[in-house]
N, C-alpha and C positions, 0 to 999 in steps of 0.2 A: 587453548586446552585447559580444562580444569582437572583438579586432582583430588583425591579422596584417600583417607587413611586405609591401610591394609590391616584388617582386623584390629587388635588392640595394640599393634605395633606403632611405632612413630614413623613408619615408611609411607610415603605418599606415591600413589600410583595414578596414572592418567585414567580419566573416566572411560576412555576408548582405549582398548588394548589391541595389539595387532596379533592375529592368529596366523599361523604359518603352515596350515595343512595344505595349501596350494603350492608349497615349494617342493619341487622334485617329483619323482615318480613317473617320468616319461616312459610309456610302455607297460606301466604296471597295471594289473586288471582292475584295481580299485582307484589308487591315487592318480593314475593317468587320466581319469575322467574328472578329477576334482580340481586339478590345477596344471600339474606337470610344468611348472615354471622353472627356467633355468637360472644360472647365476646372474645374468645381466637384468632379467626381470625382478629377481629377489633383491638385487642391489637397489634398484630404483624404488621399489615399494617400501623397503626398509628405510631407505634415506628420506623419501617423502614423508613417512610416518614420523621419524625422529625429528625432522625439521619442522613438523607441524605440533611438536610438543608430546608426542606419544612417548612414554618411558617404560611402558609395560608390554612385554612381548612374550607370547606363549608358543610352545611347541610340544612335542613328544617323541620318545625314541622310536615309536612305532610308525610315525608319519614317514610314508615313502620309504620304509625300511632303513630309517636313519638318515636318509639324504636330506630331509628337511632341516635337521639339526646341522649337518655339514654346511648347507647353503646359508642358513641363518648366521652361523658363526663366522663365515667369511664376509657376509654382508654387514654385520656389526663392526667387525674389524676393530679400528682404533677407538671407536665410539663406545666401547664396552661399559665405561663408567657412567654413561648416560642411561643405561638400561637396566631395569628391574627384570631379569631374565628368568623365565619359568619353563620347566619341562616336566614331563610325566613319565611314569614307568608302570608296568604290570604285564602289558600284552605281549604275546610271543614275539621274540626278536631273533630267533633261531630254531633250528630243528630239534634240539635236545629237550629233554623232559624238564630240565631246570633253567631253561631260557625264557621263563615267564614267571609270573607270580610275585608275592611279596615276602619271600624268605630272606633271611639275612644273606644267604648265598647269592641270590639274584640281585638284591638291591645293591650290594657292593660291586658286583660286576657291572650292572646296568649303569650305576652312577659313573664309574670310571670310563665306561664306553661313551656316555653322553658328553662327559667333560672333554674327552678326546675329540669327538666330532664338533662340538661347539667351540673348540679352541680357547677354552678358558679353564681356569683352576678352580672355580667355584660357580654354583648355581644359586640365584637369589631366592627362588621359591621352587622346591622339589615336591612334586604332587603324586600321590598314588592315583592311578588312572581309573581304578574300580575297586571293588571289594574282592578279596581273596578268602573264600569260605574254607580253605584248607589250613592256611597258616594262621596261627594265633595272633591276635592283634598285638599282643604284648611283645612277640618277637619282632613284628614289623616295626613297632614304635621304638623299640631298643636300638635296632640297626639304624633307623633314621636319626635318632638322637645322637648316635655315635658320629654319623656324618656331619651333623651340626657342630659337635664338639671338636671334630677334626678341621673345622673350617672350610669344608668342601661344599656346605650348604648353609645358607643364611636362615631361611625360614621353611616351615613345612606346610603342605596343603594336601587337599584330597579332592576327588572328583567322582560324581555318579554314586555317592554313598547315600543310604537312607539316613534320616535324622537320627534314629536310635544308634546307628553304627558311628555316626560322627559323635554323639554324646558319649558312647561307650569309650571310644578313642581318647576323647578329652578327659574322662574320668581316669583312665589308666595313666595318662601323662601326668595329671595332677598328683595321683597317688604315688607314682614312681619319680616324681620331680624330673620329668623329661620334657623336651621341646614339644610344644602343642601345635595342633593345626590351627593356622591363622586364617585360612581361606578354604572355601569349598566351591569348586568349579561345577556349575549345574546347568542342566537344559532348561531354558525359560524363554517364553516368548508369549506374544498375544494369542497364538493358537495352542500353546501348551503351558498352562499355568498350574500344573500339578505341584510345583515347588511351594506354592503358597499354603499348602495344606499343613505341612510340618517343617520343611526345610527353612523357610523364611522366618517363622517364629523361633525355631531353634537357633538360627544365626543371630537374630536380634538378642535373644536371651543369653547366648554364650559369647557374643562379641566376636563372631566369625564372619569375615567378608564373604559375599557371594560374588563370584565372577561368572559370567554368563557366556555358554557357548551356544552356537546356532541360534543367534537372536532373530534372524529372518527365516527361521525354519527351513533352512537350506535353499533359500530363494523364494519360498512361497509368499512372503510378506513384502516382496519387492512390488507386487501388484501385477506381475507379468503371468497371470493365470486366468483361465477361462472359467466359465460357470461350473464346469465339472472338476475344476481343480488341476487341470493339465497345464503344462507349461506352454505359453505362447512364443517363448524365445528358445529357439533350438540350442543356443549357445549357453544357456543358463545351466547351473548345476542340476536344477530339477529336470530339465530337458535330457541332461546326459546320464544321470545315475538314478532317476526317480525318487520316490519317497517311501519305500518299504521300510527303511531304517527308522524314520521319525514317525512316531505314532500319534496322530491327532485326528479329530473330527473334521474332514475335509469339507463337508457340506456347511458346518458351522464356520469353518475357516474361510470359506468363500464370502459369507455374510460379513465376517470381520474385516476382510480385505476391502469390501464395498465402503464400510465406514472409514477405514484407514484412508482410502483414496479421497474421501470427502474432507477429512481433516487435512490431509496433505495439500489438497487444492486451496483450502482456506488459508494455509500458510505459504502457497506457492513453492513447495518443496516436494521432494520424492516421498512415496510411501515408506521407502526403507528408512529414511531419516526419521520419520515420525515413529516407526516401531522401535527404533533404538532409543529415542528420546523418551518413549513411554517407559521403557525398562529402567532408564536412568532416574524416573520419577518414582520408582517402586522402593519400598523399605528393604534395607540390608543389601541392596545391590551396590557394589563398589565400582565395578568396571565391566563393560560389555566387550566381549572378544569378537572382532570382525576380521574376516579374511577377504582377500581380494585377489582377482586375477588380472585386473586392470586398474590403472591409476585413477580413472575417473570414477570407479566403484569406491576406491579408498577415500578420495577427496569428498565424496558425497556423504559417506557415512562418518567421517571425521567431523563433519559439520553439525552432527547431531548434538554435540556437546553444548552448541550455542542455541539450540532450539528450545525455547520455553513454551511448553503446551499450556493452554488455558485450563481452567476448571471444567469448562464445557467440553473441551477435547478430551480430557481424561475421563470424564463421566461417560461420554458416548463410547469411548473405546472399552471401558470397563463393563458397560452394559452389554455390549454385543458379544464379548468374549468371555464374560465371567463363567467359571465352571460351578456346577452344583456342589455344595458343601459335602464333604465326606464324613462319615461317623469316626469319631465322636464330635467332630467340629459343630456339626449342625445342632446336636443336642445341647452343647455347651453354650452356643450363641443364642439358642432359643430359650433355655430355661435358667441360665445363671442369673441370679438376682444381682442388682447393682449393689456394688460394695461401697459406693459413695453416698454418705448421708444426705437426705433430701435438702437439708438447709445449705449444703455445699454445691448444689446443682444449679443455683441461680445464674 
């Protein structure tokens, strides 16, 4: 396993992170179709990941109505010091009007509940799961900073925010001398490269790590799809829950999978391993979060950290999956003059 720095901190996290959305949820209308793994399966997956050198593990209070955190906490057990443990908050976790959001009230309640379920007295990376348009960012950041000062949280992160929202938060933190976001968890894959428009440049400029969720587009990039983009494996996540949630051009995605299969055949590995290795070769990406329902899935994706794609591989994958530039990116790329003197370009 290889490791990269988490933002501008001195903390090292594994290039492959373990996601735990597959833990718990048996009988749940959503999570029951994603994994519904019980304690024995969670123990095996966590143990295998840690033994392979994974030290970064991600969950959220909303996964399986909190059961994911409970199973994960028990699976980690005495190995807590080996783990950079991350969880998230914002989504509804109860029926009340204040059982969600990023208010000081909910943050304090949610953190205590997550600590109890995880069986720990601190979280290494506490992340807001989305943007709360009602609560002022200043209130949210003040409450999160208090959690850091209390020693219940080591570092802060965010997920699913626009670049301007991340930058605004960083500005408030700098102005008020508060703990800043060190990482942004984003959706990014060969079939969904929207993050490259603003989030990747913003992360590089501000020194914020990008951690990637759904790197295989919910199973689409495993190669187990037909020409119409339908799952050929009924046991896959795509076969069980479909893809209405993830938005991408399926027709273009099928063409991307064809190239992905060709590159995988060249290296005699799975398409999934290539898709993750491609992400690890992209700027600003620190860690790719992978989930698993079976140990063979986990061991295959863990091996992506050792797969070195060639310049030809990267060029072919980039060509077939590259999105059109969005405004103002295209006009900046087309008309910005070179700022390097001609004499220095030799």
